C-alpha positions in Angstrom: 153.1 148.3 127.8 156.9 148.5 127.6 157.3 144.8 127.0 154.9 144.9 124.0 156.2 148.1 122.5 160.0 148.2 123.1 160.8 149.3 119.5 158.3 152.1 119.7 159.6 153.2 123.1 163.2 153.2 121.8 162.1 155.5 118.9 160.2 158.0 121.0 162.3 158.1 124.2 164.9 160.5 122.7 162.2 163.1 122.4 160.8 162.6 125.9 161.4 165.4 128.4 159.3 164.0 131.3 158.6 160.3 131.6 155.9 159.2 134.0 155.3 155.6 135.0 154.2 153.5 138.0 156.4 150.8 139.6 155.1 148.0 137.4 155.6 150.0 134.2 159.2 150.9 135.4 160.0 147.3 136.1 158.6 146.2 132.8 160.6 148.8 131.0 163.7 147.7 132.9 163.2 144.1 131.8 162.5 145.1 128.2 165.6 147.3 127.9 167.9 144.8 129.6 168.7 146.9 132.7 168.7 143.8 134.9 167.4 145.5 138.0 164.2 146.0 139.8 165.5 148.8 141.9 163.2 151.7 141.0 165.8 154.4 141.7 168.3 152.7 139.5 165.7 152.3 136.8 164.9 156.0 136.9 168.6 156.8 136.6 169.0 154.4 133.7 165.9 155.8 131.8 167.1 159.4 132.3 170.5 158.5 130.9 169.2 157.3 127.6 170.1 159.6 124.6 168.0 162.7 124.2 167.6 164.9 121.1 167.2 168.1 123.0 170.3 168.0 125.2 169.6 171.5 126.5 166.8 170.1 128.7 167.6 167.1 130.9 165.1 164.3 131.1 163.0 164.1 134.2 161.8 160.7 135.3 158.9 160.2 137.8 157.9 156.8 139.1 154.7 156.5 141.3 154.3 153.7 143.7 150.7 153.6 144.8 150.8 154.2 148.6 154.6 154.6 148.5 156.6 157.7 147.8 157.0 159.1 144.3 160.5 158.8 143.0 161.8 161.8 141.1 165.0 161.8 139.0 166.0 165.3 138.0 169.4 166.8 137.1 171.2 163.7 138.3 169.6 163.6 141.7 167.0 161.1 143.0 164.5 162.3 145.6 161.4 160.7 147.2 158.2 162.5 147.8 155.7 160.9 150.3 152.1 160.9 149.2 149.3 162.6 151.2 148.4 160.2 154.0 144.9 158.7 153.8 143.0 156.3 156.1 142.2 153.0 154.3 138.5 153.5 155.0 138.5 156.7 153.0 139.7 155.0 149.8 136.8 154.3 147.5 138.7 153.2 144.4 142.2 153.5 143.1 141.3 153.3 139.4 142.6 156.4 137.5 144.7 157.5 140.5 147.9 157.5 138.3 146.2 159.4 135.5 144.9 161.9 138.0 148.4 162.2 139.5 149.9 163.1 136.1 147.0 165.6 135.4 147.7 167.3 138.8 151.4 167.4 138.0 150.8 168.9 134.6 148.3 171.4 135.9 151.1 173.0 137.9 153.7 172.6 135.2 151.7 174.6 132.6 151.5 177.4 135.2 155.3 177.5 135.3 155.6 176.0 138.8 158.7 174.1 139.9 158.8 170.3 140.2 158.1 170.3 143.9 154.8 172.2 143.3 154.0 170.0 140.4 154.4 166.9 142.6 152.1 168.5 145.2 149.6 169.0 142.5 149.9 165.3 141.5 149.5 164.2 145.1 146.5 166.3 145.6 144.7 165.1 142.4 145.4 161.4 143.1 144.3 161.8 146.7 141.0 163.4 145.6 140.3 160.8 143.0 140.8 157.7 145.3 138.2 159.1 147.7 135.4 159.4 145.0 133.6 157.1 142.6 134.8 157.7 139.0 137.1 160.4 137.9 135.5 163.4 139.6 136.5 166.2 141.9 134.6 168.2 144.5 132.8 171.3 143.0 135.2 173.5 144.9 138.7 171.9 145.1 140.8 173.1 148.0 144.3 172.7 146.5 146.8 175.2 147.9 150.5 175.4 147.5 152.4 175.5 150.8 
């Protein structure tokens, strides 16, 4: 998407507080914006450093990596957050895992939870989705904050 819509992204990015993307989207954005790097941590830093209209709130950048750790750029610091381990034989389909991850993250954000808890919510939602057909959850989810 970033390669095809660079001008639109440049117009909207100053208004973005939290930017979510997967590793492919981040690399595409890097190429489109001329960052000249494929290092995901560097890309997250560069995205976060773009001008922002609301300077009172720093931009948060989150890059998911499928089975790899989630990269979080927040307040000038990069951290990695390992996903919930899952045996390959338990994976049914990975379609919609990224969307589920963002939904799980946002479910905790709207409750006023911190970024660590939001990430746990994202991990939980993606982990549930990849173990089921379609975008469904168990009737009684068992998500709990640690």
